[in-house]
C-alpha positions as CSV (number, residue, x, y, z in Angstrom):
1,M,-0.1,0.0,-0.2
2,G,1.4,3.4,-0.8
3,S,1.2,6.8,0.8
4,V,-0.9,9.5,-0.3
5,L,1.9,11.2,-1.8
6,T,3.0,8.0,-3.5
7,P,0.5,6.2,-5.3
8,P,1.1,2.6,-5.5
9,R,3.1,1.1,-8.6
10,S,0.9,-0.6,-11.2
11,P,2.5,-4.1,-12.1
12,S,1.9,-3.3,-15.9
13,V,4.3,-0.3,-16.0
14,G,7.4,-2.2,-16.9
15,R,6.1,-4.1,-19.4
16,P,6.0,-1.5,-22.1
17,R,9.8,-1.4,-21.7
18,R,10.4,-5.0,-21.5
19,A,8.1,-5.2,-25.1
20,A,10.3,-2.6,-26.8
21,A,13.5,-4.3,-25.7
22,I,12.2,-7.8,-26.9
23,A,11.2,-5.8,-30.3
24,V,14.4,-4.0,-30.8
25,A,16.5,-7.5,-30.2
26,A,14.2,-9.2,-32.7
27,V,15.0,-6.4,-35.5
28,V,18.7,-6.7,-34.7
29,T,18.6,-10.4,-34.9
30,A,16.7,-10.2,-38.3
31,A,18.9,-7.7,-39.6
32,A,22.2,-10.0,-38.6
33,L,20.3,-13.0,-40.3
34,F,19.8,-11.3,-43.3
35,V,23.4,-10.2,-43.8
36,V,24.6,-13.6,-43.2
37,A,21.9,-15.0,-46.0
38,Q,23.2,-12.3,-48.3
39,R,26.9,-13.7,-47.9
40,L,25.9,-17.3,-48.2
41,A,23.5,-16.8,-51.1
42,R,26.4,-15.3,-53.5
43,S,24.8,-14.6,-56.7
44,P,26.6,-16.6,-59.7
45,S,29.5,-15.0,-61.1
46,T,29.0,-13.1,-64.6
47,V,31.4,-12.1,-67.8
48,E,30.6,-8.1,-68.3
49,R,30.7,-8.8,-72.0
50,V,31.1,-11.6,-74.6
51,T,31.2,-10.3,-78.4
52,I,30.2,-13.0,-81.2
53,V,32.0,-12.1,-84.5
54,N,30.1,-13.6,-87.4
55,P,32.1,-13.5,-90.5
56,T,30.0,-16.1,-92.4
57,P,27.4,-15.7,-94.9
58,Y,24.7,-17.0,-92.5
59,D,22.3,-15.5,-89.9
60,L,23.4,-17.7,-86.9
61,E,21.4,-18.8,-83.4
62,V,24.2,-19.1,-80.9
63,E,24.0,-21.0,-77.6
64,L,26.5,-21.2,-74.9
65,S,26.9,-23.9,-72.2
66,G,29.5,-25.1,-69.8
67,T,30.9,-28.4,-68.8
68,G,28.6,-30.5,-67.1
69,R,25.8,-28.1,-67.4
70,A,22.4,-29.6,-68.5
71,N,21.0,-26.2,-69.7
72,G,22.4,-23.9,-72.0
73,L,22.0,-20.0,-72.4
74,T,20.6,-18.7,-75.6
75,L,22.7,-15.8,-76.6
76,G,20.8,-14.7,-79.5
77,A,20.9,-14.4,-83.0
78,V,24.0,-12.9,-84.9
79,G,23.3,-11.7,-88.4
80,R,25.5,-12.7,-91.5
81,E,28.8,-10.6,-91.4
82,Q,27.8,-8.9,-88.2
83,T,29.0,-8.8,-84.8
84,K,26.8,-9.0,-81.5
85,V,27.7,-8.2,-78.0
86,I,26.1,-9.9,-75.0
87,E,26.2,-8.3,-71.5
88,D,26.4,-10.0,-68.2
89,V,27.0,-13.3,-69.3
90,L,26.7,-16.1,-67.0
91,D,30.0,-17.7,-66.2
92,Q,30.2,-21.0,-67.8
93,G,33.2,-22.3,-65.6
94,S,36.5,-23.4,-67.3
95,E,35.1,-24.5,-70.7
96,W,32.7,-22.7,-73.0
97,T,30.8,-24.8,-75.5
98,F,28.9,-22.4,-77.9
99,T,26.5,-24.2,-80.3
100,F,25.8,-22.7,-83.8
101,R,22.3,-23.4,-85.6
102,K,20.8,-21.9,-88.9
103,G,17.2,-22.0,-88.2
104,H,16.6,-25.9,-87.5
105,D,20.0,-26.8,-89.4
106,D,23.0,-27.7,-86.7
107,A,25.9,-25.8,-87.8
108,G,28.3,-27.4,-85.1
109,R,30.0,-26.6,-81.6
110,L,33.1,-24.9,-80.6
111,T,34.5,-25.5,-77.2
112,V,36.9,-22.9,-75.8
113,P,38.8,-23.1,-72.5
114,R,37.7,-19.8,-70.4
115,A,41.4,-18.7,-70.2
116,Q,41.6,-18.5,-74.1
117,L,38.4,-16.5,-74.1
118,A,39.6,-14.0,-71.4
119,A,43.0,-13.7,-73.3
120,D,40.9,-13.1,-76.4
121,H,39.2,-10.0,-74.4
122,W,35.9,-12.1,-74.3
123,Q,35.5,-12.4,-78.1
124,L,34.8,-15.4,-80.2
125,T,34.8,-15.6,-84.0
126,V,32.3,-18.1,-85.6
127,P,35.0,-20.5,-87.2
128,S,34.6,-21.3,-90.9
129,S,33.9,-24.8,-90.4
130,V,30.2,-23.4,-89.5
131,A,29.6,-22.1,-92.7
132,D,31.5,-25.0,-94.7
133,R,29.0,-27.3,-92.5
134,L,25.9,-25.5,-93.7
135,A,27.2,-25.2,-97.3
136,A,27.8,-29.1,-97.4
137,S,24.2,-29.7,-95.9
138,G,22.6,-27.4,-98.8
139,S,21.6,-24.5,-96.7
140,Q,21.6,-21.1,-99.0
141,P,23.4,-18.1,-97.5
142,S,21.1,-15.6,-95.8
143,P,20.1,-12.5,-97.5
144,K,22.0,-9.4,-96.8
145,P,20.7,-6.9,-94.5
């Protein structure tokens, strides 16, 4: 029982402070967990840009895959006698395999070590064997742009 000058303290006065402390601790813990998760979940590495030079008389579709990868990346069409720059290409590891097609016609594959691509400033020139293979299969050159 309190005196007239000092009223008795309600038992619930300490509860808001305790609830606030628990809320702050929860936010700090969540932030720490978020930082740890971000460090553990690294995004895949990429190559800033890959340039495909197509000196052949054929419009080509180019796909890319790495050693042991089930799925490839479609890099897209590269017109006859054209150059295409593809940005932010997923790193394919130690060997990069480029697959070339003209429509449904398989025009061949080329596997290049990553180190060689880097030394060539991430530029690949479509080999003449691609045009030779298409010509041998009876494929007509693509119209000039």
